[in-house]
N, C-alpha and C positions, 0 to 999 in steps of 0.2 A: 250302558252301565260300565263305568270304569272300575278297574281294580288297581290297587297300588302295590308297589314293590315292598319287600320286607322293610319294616319300619326302622329308621336309623336310631342310633343309640340316644339321640337327643329327644326322641319321642316320649311323651308321658302316656302310659297306657291307662285306659279309662275303665269304668264299669266295675270297679272292685278287683280287676285283674292284677293290678300292680300294687304291692304293699307299699312301695315308696310313694306312689301318688296318693294312696289313701292316707298315709301319715301327713303328707303335705297339705291335703285338703281338709283335714280334720278341723283345723281352726279357721282356715280361709282368711288369714290375716298376714300382712307383711311382717318380715322378720323384725323383732323388737317391739311390735305393736301390742297393746293390751289385748287379752282374749275378747272375742266379740260377744260372748254370752253375758247374760245379766249378772249382777252382783250375787253373791251367795244367798242373800235373802230373797231373791227373786226366782222365777222359774228357770229350770234347766232346759234349754232348747236343744232339739235334735240337731246334729251336724249333718252335712250332705253325705258323709260316709258312714253314718250309723247303719247298723245291720238292717234295720227296718226298711231303709230305702232300697237296698238290694233285694230284700224279701218281697217288697211290693212289686218290683220290676219282674221278679221270677214268677209272680202270680198273674201277670198280665197274659191275656190270650195272645199267643204268638204263633205265627205260621211256620216258623223254622227257616224261612227264606232270609238271606242276608244280602243287602245292597251295599257294596263296597265302593266308596267314592273318595277322591282326593281333591282338595281345593288348596290353591296357593294364593295367599293374599300378598300382593306386590304392587309397587308403583307402575303406572302405565299411562296411556293416553287414550282419551275418548274423542272421536270425531263427531262434532255437533254441526252437521251440515256445512262442513268446511271450516268450522271454528275449532281449533285444537284445545282440549282441556286436559291438562296434566292432573291425574287423580290417582286413587288407589282402587283396585278391584280384585276380584277372584279370577282374573284372566280376561274377563269381558264384563260389560254392564248392560243389563243384569247378568248375574251368573247363569250358567246353564241350569235349566229346570231340573230339580231332583224329583223323581217320581217313583213311588212304590205303593204297595197295597197295605191296607190296614192290617196290623199284626206283624208286618215285616220288620226286620231289624236293620237300622241304618248304622253303618260303621264308616264314619267319615273322618279322614285325616286332614286336619288344618295345618298347613305349613305356613309359618309366618315369616315372610321375607320383607315385611314392612320395617321402617326404621324405629318403630315403637311397639309396645306390647299390644295384644289384641285378644279377641275371643269371638265365639259365635253364639248368639242367642236364637233359639228355635221358637219363634213368636207364635203363641197360641197353643202349642202342644202341651198336654198334661203328661210330660215325660218325667223320668227319674231326676231327682233334685240335683245330683252331681253332674248332670249333663246340660243344665239350663244355661250355662255360659255367661254368668255374671261374675266378673272378677271380684275377689275379696269377699264374696258372699257364698257362691256355690263352687267356685274353683279358683286356683291360682291363675293369674293372667298368663297367657302364652307369650313368652318373651320374644323380642326381635331375634330372629335366627333359630327359634325353637319350633316345636310342633306339639299337637295334642290330638288324640283320637277320640271323637265323640262316638259313643256306642250305646244305642237305646232302641227299644221297640216303639213303633209309632202306633199308639193305641186307638186313635180315632181317625176316621176318614174326614177329608175336608181340604180346604184351601189354606195353606200356612205359608210362612216365609221366614227367612233367616237374615240376620244382620249382626254387626258387632254390638257389644255393650261396653265399649271402651271409649270414653271421651266423646268427641264429635264425629267419630268415624262413620256413623250412619249417614251423614250428609255428604259423604263421598260416594264412590261407586261400589261399595261393599254390601251388596244385597242380592237376594235371589228368591225364587219360589220353591217351596216344598209342597208337592201335591200328593196327598195320601188318598188312594182310590179305594172305593168300597167294592169288594168282590161280588157283593149282591146289590149293586147300585140300582135303586128303584127309579131314578130319573131317566127319562128317555130323551136322547139327543143324537144328532148325526155327527157332530164334531165339537171340538172344544178349543178355546183360545185362552191363553194366560196373558193378562194385561196388567203390567206394573206401572203405576203412576209415580212421578217424582218431580220435585222442584230442584233446580240445578244452578249452582254458582261456582263450584270448586274448580280451580284452575283457569277460570275465565274472569271472574270479578274479584274473588278473594278465596281464602281457605275458610273452612268452617271454624277453625280456631280463631281466626281474625274476626269473624262474625260474632262469636261468643264474647270476645273482648269488647267489641263495640256495644253489644247489648248490655253486658254486665256493668258498663259505665252508667247505665240508666238514661232515661229520656227526660227526666225532670218533669216539670209541668208544661206539657206541650200545648195544652188548651185544645179547643176544637179545630180540627184540620178542615179548611173549606173544601179541599179536594185532595185526592190521593197523589202523593209524590214521594220520590226516593231521596234520601239523604245518605249518600254512600251506600252502605250495606243495609241500612234501615229503611223501612217502608212506613210512611205516615198516612193515615187517613183511609186505610183499607177497611171497608165496612160491609157487613152482611147482616141483614135482618134475620136470616135463618140461623146464623151463629150468635145472635144476640148482641151484635155490635162489632167490636174490633175483630177483624178476620185473620190477622197475622201481622208480623212486624219485621219480616226479613224480605228484602228486595231480591228476587231471583230473575236473572236475565233469560232463563230457559225453563220451560216445563216440558216434560218428556213422557212419552209412552214407549215402554220397552227400550229405553235408552236413546230414543230418537226424537228430535224436535219436530214441530209442525211443518217446517220447510223441507224435511226429509222424512216423511212419515213411514211408519211400518205399514205393510199392506197385508190384509187378510183376504184370501180368495175362497169362494164357496159357490154353491149352486143355488139358484132361486128356489125357495121353498125349504131349504135346509133349516133344521132346528139346531141352533148353536148354543152351547153353554159357554158363557164368558166368565172367567174367574178374575175379578177385579181386586187388586192389591194396592193400597196406598203406602208407598215407601218414603213419602216426603218428610222433610224436617219441620216445616212450618205452614203447610198448605193443605186445606181441605179442598176436595174437588167435587164439582157437580157434573155428573156423567150422563151422556145421552147418545143415542145413535140416530142420526137424521133419518127421517122417513119411517121410523119404527117406534113401537112401544116395547117395553121390556117387562119380564116377569121375574121378580126377586124370588129365588128358591132357597138360598142359604145366606147366612151371615156369620162370619168368623168360623167357618167350617161346619156349622150345624144347620140342619134344615129348618125352614119356617113354613107356615101356611103360605101358599103361593099368593103373592101380592103384585098386582099389575100397576105400572106407572109409566110416565114418560121420561123421568129423570130421577136420580138419587144423589144424596150427599154421602161422601165417604171421607171420614177423618183419618188422620195419620195412624197407621197401625191396623185399621179396619180392613176387612175383606167382605166383599159381596159377590155371590154367584147369581147371575141372571141368565135367563133363557130368552132367545129372540128367534122368531121365524122370519127368515130373510126374504125381502122382496127382490125384484129384478132391477139391477142398475149399479151405480157407483154411489156409495154412501160414506159418511164421515162419522167415526167414533170420536166424540168430543169430550175432553176432560177440562172443564173450565175452572181455573183457580178461583175458588169462591171469594168474592169481594176484592180480588186483585186485578180483574179486567185483563187476564191473560188466559191462553188456551194451549192445550196439547191436542194434537190430532193424530188419528190413524185412519187409513182408508180400508173400506170394506167393499170388495169388488165381486159382484155376481153377474155383471153385464156392463153395457156401455153407459157412460154418463160423464158429467163434468165435475171435477173435484172442487171443493170449497176453497175460497181464498185462504191463504195462510199468514198474511202479514198483519191482519187485525183480528180481534175477537169477532167471530161470526155469530150473529144473533139467531141461532137456530130456534125455531118455535118450540121444539121439544124441551129446551132448557127452561122454558117458562111454563111448561105443562104440569101435569100432576107430579108432585115431588114425593118420593118415598123416603121416609126417615125411620130410624130404628124403633121409635115409639109407636109406629103403626103395625109392627110385626108381632107375630105370635109363634112361639116354638111349636114345631110339628109334634103331634101326639107321641111319637116314639122317643123323643128326646126331652120332653118337658119333665122337670123335677116333680116328684110327688109333693103335694101341698101339705106342709106342716109348719108349725111355729119354729122360729129359729131358737137354737140352744144358746147362741152367743150373738151379741150385737156389737159391732165395732163402727164407730163414727169417725171419719177423717174429714177435717175441714181444709179446703184449699185456700191458701192465703198468699198475700203478696201482690205485686203489681209491676207495671212497666216503669214507674217513676224511679224506683230504687233497684229494680230488677231483683227482688228478694223473694221469688217464688218458693213456696214451701208447703208441707203438710203441717197443719196445726201450728204454724209459725215457728217450727223447729227445723233449722237447717240440717239436711242429711249429710252425713260424712261417710263416703264410700269406703274409707279406710277403717271405720268403726261402724259397720252397717247394722249390727244388732242393737245398738243403742236406741231405745224407744221402740223396739219391736213389739208388735201386737201378738200376744200369745193365743193360740187356738189348740184344740185337742182333737185327735183323730176320731172320726165318727160323728162329730158335731155338724149340725146345720148352722151355717154362719150367715148372718146378714151383715154385709159390708155397705155402709151408707157413706157416700161422698157428698159433702155440702160445699158448694162453690161460693165462697165469700169474696171472690175477686170480680173484676169487671171484664174478664175475658173468658172465652170458652176453652175447655181443656179435654183432650181425648185421654181418659183414664184407662190404665191397663193393669191387669193382674196376671202374674206369671203362674204357671203350673196348674191352673184350674180353668174350667169354663163355668161361668155363673149364669143365672137366669135373671133377667129384669123382674123384680118383684111384681106380683099381680098377673103373672102368666105371659110376660113378654118373651123376647127371643133369648136363646142361649148365645152368649158372647164372651169375649175376653177383653174387648176394647170398646169403650162407649163414649160418645160425645156428651159432655156436661156443660150446659149453658151457664152464663153468669147469673148469679143470684138464685140458682136452682139447686136441687138435690136429686140424687138417684140412689135407689136401694137395690142392691145386688145380692142374690142368694146363691150360695154354693155349698156343696158337701165337702167336708174336710176328709178327703180320701187319698191324698197324695203327700205323704210326709216329707218334711224338709223345711227349708227357709226360702221364702218366696218374695221377690221384689214386687212392689206395686208403685206405679209412677205415672206422671203425665207423659204422653207420647209426643208432645211437642218437644223435639230434641233439646232445644235451648232452655225450656222450662225445666226439664229433667236435669240437665247439667247445672242449672242454677239451684238444684237441691230440692225440687218438688218430687221427692221419692220417700218411700217407707218400706217396711218389711212386715209381712204376716208370717209367723213362724210356729211350728208345732212344738209342743212341750214333750219332754221325754216321759 
């Protein structure tokens, strides 16, 4: 656990400590821009620095412990099995795991040594609104050469992660895991592994900004692709029945587990018979993964940080932004943890070693039988009794239609392009204390991982508690949550390039 030196004068103090920061964040708009709130005839929305945000934070169950960490975002180089990749990271990719107990306070200083502004979003945490890390919505962006201290209580145990919410920075090496432990953890296991999955091209094939430019040019009417093939940074013909058709549209030369490709795999060592908890995080930009451990079945115990009724399977699908915790009882030998890029015919590998054995080949996708075995998806899961919402009718219903397509690359919510410089335009109002039903309707021909900031919802009808969910083309999904965390909260597609093409919106509390 690192502690940082006294903060320099350039640091913005957080958590209501600094009057200057509170004044700057009250509007969360760039200088000279119109105020983000609705017109006078509409509702007045809370700001991230309204008193109620601090009051709600003070009411959280807190342990009194403080975890002080410092991260510096800066350019660097990642070694991909001998292939150098110039990228940006927090010193390494993934960043060192941040670990603390439920109720502990995280005090993390972000120093931005990048050539552009940045931020950190704490994905999945129902934290205080002014610490959510969305520039122009919950905070001013952290300028190049500047710093910001994130200061908040971690209210729920679970597997979470952090990444920027500035442009395409997520598709570089700027991400890491935040593990919030339960002091009264009911799950029994001998050891724990954190496994972060990622698709990679930065510094090898292109930059994410170049990919965005290529995509936003549109693909026109490409017709039916007879087989999958790459056209520069674009991928044609990647198809998955599980994802309802088009699996993804970006061609990645590498797929990684914990920052390492299959030709230089991460190695996990254990003893035969050990019961291991594996925390899986998908940090990818455009890729869902089908995950399996050769020679084993896995039991899903949590998704997006919250426990579910234990569900056994051979493999599972994890979309961008999702997390799954699984428990595996290890056999004797050498095994391979496989993350297959769904529909893209590529794999990431890590080795699991409990004894002697022969590793799998790494040059081609390996057809492990487990990958074709019983598949676990979120719609098969049920929230554990201790975390299920009480059953009651919603007080408010919000429907958001996902629109657009690859031809014009005009992804949006309700056909309305989102403007990050005017984020409160078309915001959906909610009132504290309401039960809200948020229904996403996918009118597009592609799947989308939809994500809501600041809350954990439950799939309607008794499904799992989550914050990121796969929505298939032509389908709808109803998500229930309690409006108990005041502020302005982003909701968006967690395909990075869809989000950057303006498939975003805001759910905001009224004053």
